[in-house]
C-alpha positions, 0 to 999 in steps of 0.5 A: 290947800295945806295937808297933813301928809304928802306921799311921794310915789303912788305905787305899791308902797305909797298908795296903801299908806295914802289910803290908810292915812285918809281913812284915819282922817288925815289930809293927804296930798299924793305926788307922782310923776306919772300923769296917768296915775294922777288923772286916774286917781283923781277920777276915782279909777284904781291904778293899782292891783288890789284897789277897787274903784270904790276904794279910790272914790272913798279916798277922794271923798275923804280929801285925798288928791293927787298931783304932778305939781311939786308945789303941794309938797311944801304945804305938808307937815309930813312927807313920806318918800315911797319911791320904788327901788329895784336891783341894779346890774350889780345887785344893789338897790337902784336909788334913782327914783328915791334920789329924784323924789328927794331932790323934788322934795328938797326944793319945797321943804319947809322948816320943822317938817318931818321927812320919812323914807319908806322905800326898801334901802340898805342900812345907811341910805337915809343918813348917807344918801338921802340926808345930803340931798335934802340938806343941799336942796333945802339949805337946812340941816336934818335933825335941827331944821327938819326931822328925818326918819326911816320906816320900813314898809310892811305890806302883804298885798292881798292880805285882808287880815293885816293892814297898814293900821294893825301892823306894828310900825317900826320907826328910826330917826336921825335923832331922838326928836326925829324919831318922836316926830315920826312916831307922832305921825304914824300913831295917828294911823297905826295901832302900835309904833315900835321905835328903834335906836336910829335910822340904820337899825330901822333900815336893818329891820327891813333887811332882816325881814326880807332876807329872812323870807328869801333864805327860808324859801331857799331852804324849802327849795333846796329840800324840794330838789333833794327830796325829789332826787331821794324819792321822798315826799317833801310835802308830807315832810312839811306837813309833819314838821309844822306840827312842832309847836316851837323852833320851826316855821313852815315855808314852802317851795315854789318855782321862784320868788317874786314880789316887791321886796328884794333880797339885799346884800348891804355890802354893795350899797349904791351910796358908798363903798364897801368900807363902813363909815366907821373907821377901820371897819369893813362890812362882812358879806351876807354869804347866806343871803347870796346863796339863798339868792342863787338857789331861788333864782335857779328854781325856774331853770329847775322847773323847766328841767322837771317839765322836760323830764316828765315829757321824756318819761311819757315819750315826748320831747319839749320841742313841739310839746303843747305846754300850758302854764297856770297862774303867771302872777307872783302871788295867788289871787292877785294880778301883780306880776312883779318878779314872777318866775313864770316869765323866765319859765315861759321864756326857757320853754319857748327857747326849747321849742315848746308851743306855749299857752297860759291861763290866769284869771287875773292876767288878760294878756301876757307877753314874753320876749316881745311876743304875745303868749296864747291865752286859753279861753276854756281852761278844761279844754286847754288842759285836756289838749296840752301835753303838759300843764304846769301849775305855777300859781294856785289861784283859788278859782282853780278846781285842781282835782278837776284839772288833774283829771282833765290834764294829760300830765300835770306838774304842781309846783305849789303842792296844792294838788292831792298827792298821787294825782299829779307830779309835784315839785 
């Protein structure tokens, strides 16, 4: 059966797009190589955090269908690649899944189709990495026989205010005609479409947005360390600073930075060398981004140091201490653990000999270094029994004032506990 849209990759990037398109009355064919995901969605079962069974059933009722058979890709007018990208060993995005998706699509691609990449990528990826794969596999030329564009994903998991529909959609095509073809598609889903000058500009939008978040969180994290050493209440500083109506946006520190959008240094794209495609021009390193990454990646270690210092102040050692971690997901009120700093913090505490346990209403089982961490059944009893309780994620279900009373020692890494009743980051 022909479909208006094929979504390749039904994970954190692809499934929300498929849902929004189906809600807009667009026929959606979802392709994924994970058969369990395909079977679950077709049966009306949620396969992603934040999706309910009723959400998936409405998608299926609206015409959505998932498959592991790539033949369906050739019957779609528009194909959006939403394959996952992670950081490789050299800190560059791993485009293996994107390349596999492109080769699969190329074999099914038909003339006059529109292909859009939404996966996070360095500037130049669409033109220099994706385009050759599609052209070689299809025997057609991008910009002449089919349209090619990039559109950065702008998703905030768990956000009930901003969705795919009401978040402005940035689009950049290989040619002006490619941009308009992609814009015509997204205008059926999104309230506002924003056109860039080309694919590189669109890719750089994602680069700027992601790195903006990481750099500003790094500033907040550095201020947290500085203020603690100087005996300054950082949370009071932030409270007052954010009253400035211009030139300031408040970011808050934490035990680390998680999520699916990764900080990217475009000087190490996996599809080209450090030399720019422009003759005689070399890309300058994003030194601030690299420094921000170092700061943020150092926060789990700093949290463990603070844990050890707190225990020492009360005559206890980390070795043998009962430590309870509260909230092991990367974001509040979600079960998604992608990049959550809790894993490294827990691993370091175990290395130091702590007796570790955890509590998270969204995570029924948690493993570190191949071993299952004990889950606290009764939060109140566990907090009262632990030598140290560490709040890593502030889920709304937590009664923090009550916990502060019950806990022997409480370290708040989120600034959520009232001042004076717990140690704060």
